[in-house]
Every structure is written in structure tokens, then in C-alpha cells.
N, C-alpha and C positions, 0 to 999 in steps of 0.2 A: 505495499499499501504505499503510496505517496506523503510525504509528509505535510501535515496539517496546515491550513493557511491559518493566519492570525491576526485577527482584527485589533488593531493598537486603539486603546481608547485615549483620546487625546483632547477632545473637546466635548460640551454638552450634547451635539450631535452626535457625536458617536456612543452616547451613553443610549440616546433615546434609539439609536440605529440598532444596537444590540438588543435590546428590550423589544422592538417592535419584531425583530428577527426572531426572537424566542417564540413568537405566534405561530409560526412554521416550523419549528426544529428546535430542539434543545441546544443551548449555549452553555460551554464551560467557560467560566470566568477564573483567570488566575490572577489573583492580588499579588502583588511582589514588590517587596521594598529592596531597593539595589543598595542598602547600607547595612544588611541584616546577614550575619553567616547562616543563621536558620532559614532564612528565605533564598539565598544562595543554593541551599542543599536543597530546598524543594523546589526550586527554579529548575533545576538539573533533574529531578525525578519530572516534571511538566513537560521538558524538552525531552526525555526518554518516552514518556507516553505521546507526544506530538510525532516520533517517528512512527509509531506505528498505532495511529488514532483508532477510537470505535467509527464506524461510519455513521452517517447522518446526524453528527452534532456539529454544530460551529463553535469557535473557539476565540475567546478575546483576552486581551490584557492590560491590566493597569499598572502603572507604577503608583504606589501608595505615596510615596513622599514627593514625587515630581509632579501628580496629577491627584493630589491630597483633595481637592473640592470633588472631583468626580469620584474619587474611591469612595468619599462618605455618601454622595449622592446615592451610588449603586446600592450600599449597605443600606440606607434607608428604603429605596425603592423596593428593594426586595426581600427586605424585612429580616434580614440576618445580620446580626450584630458584627462589627469589624474586626476583624482580625487579620493579621499579617504576620507571615503568609497565608494565604487564604485560597481556597479553590470552592468557587460555587457552581454548580450544575442547575440550570433552571430552564423552564419551560412554560411560554404563555405568561412570563412575567413572575413566577412562582417559582421559590426553591425546592429543588426536590433532593438534595443532597450538597452537604459541606464538609469541609475539614480543614484543619488548620494544623500548621506546624510541622512536627514529623509524623503525623497521619495522610500528610501527603507523601502518597508514592505512585510509582507508574501503575503498580497493579490495582491499588486502591480506584485509582482515576477511572482505568481501563473498568473494573468491574461497577463502578457506579455506573457509567456511560452506558454499560450494556444493560444493566437490572433496570433503568429507567428509560428501557423503550428504542434505544439507539443501537440499529445496525442487528445482525444475525445473533 
């Protein structure tokens, strides 16, 4: 399978875009702190998952320090308390699964995507 395309959340319009996209398919959002060692480890797991992602899922990334207001807006709009690092799988604007810190692994991400209706 090809490496997943990732939507970078850089503007309020990007927040609206991924929430609208979630009406058509599940979206996996990774919230990443570029200054945190735990987030760097989780980001490596995210990258490993993206190398062989579950089919039928869109993927997005927001940097929590650089795009703080957007990260907090997503937490509020999805109803999931902010954490970093954090992975949130949502569909139709509603969270289906989320994990943070050391619970973010390639296998956990893939299992969540497959369990919640994405792909075979």
C-alpha cells in the first residue's frame, strides 16, 4: 500500500476541511508537539502506521505549539480533552477512539482504524 497523504492543519479553514471530510470517511488526527521527546516517539509510531495505513481513512496532523489555537479548537469541537501527543480517530465530527502519550503505537492506530469501520 502507498504511504498515506497527510493534511497539515495550518489554518481555521483546514480545521473546517477535516471536520467536513469526516462526514464522508473517518479521519485520523495526530496532535504533535515538536519540542517533546514523548511526542517524537509517538510521531515515529504515527509515521510507521502511515507507511501502511488502514484503507478508507483520511489523515491529518496539527503541531500543538505552532498551531496552538487550531489544536485547541479541534479539541473543543471534537469534545476530546487536549493532550499531546494525541491521536484521535473521528467520523462525522464525533470521536470514535483516541489515545495519548505511550498508548500511541503503530499497531494501536491500525487496530483502531480497522475496528471502527475503515477498510477490510
